[in-house]
C-alpha positions, 0 to 999 in steps of 0.5 A: 534498527527501529522496529516500530514507526509513528504514522508520520514516519509511515506517511513520509516513507509512502510519500502520502498525507497523514489523512491517507495513512490513517485511512489505510490503518482504519480499513486494515489495508495496513496493520498498525497497533495503538501503543500507551495510554494515549493510544497512539498508532505504530506500525511495525516496519515488517507490516509496512514492508508487507503492505508495499509488496502487496501493492507491487503484486496487486499492480503486477497482477492488474498489468498481466490482466490488462495485457491479457484482455488487450486485442490486437489491431484488426486488419484495415481491409483496404 
């Protein structure tokens, strides 16, 4: 089992572009580290899993919020 993923690996796992992957790292949404003299980015598999779980939780919270704000249909009064 690998502990660290390259950015192309992360992009493939999330089915997103490299620029989107870099943006996730830059904003801190996805935690990564720079390793080696060339400063190549690596993402720990556990951090990728945490990011995915946060996205699921945010989506669940958004759906719960949407359903609690929905209004019931009003009678037509005919």
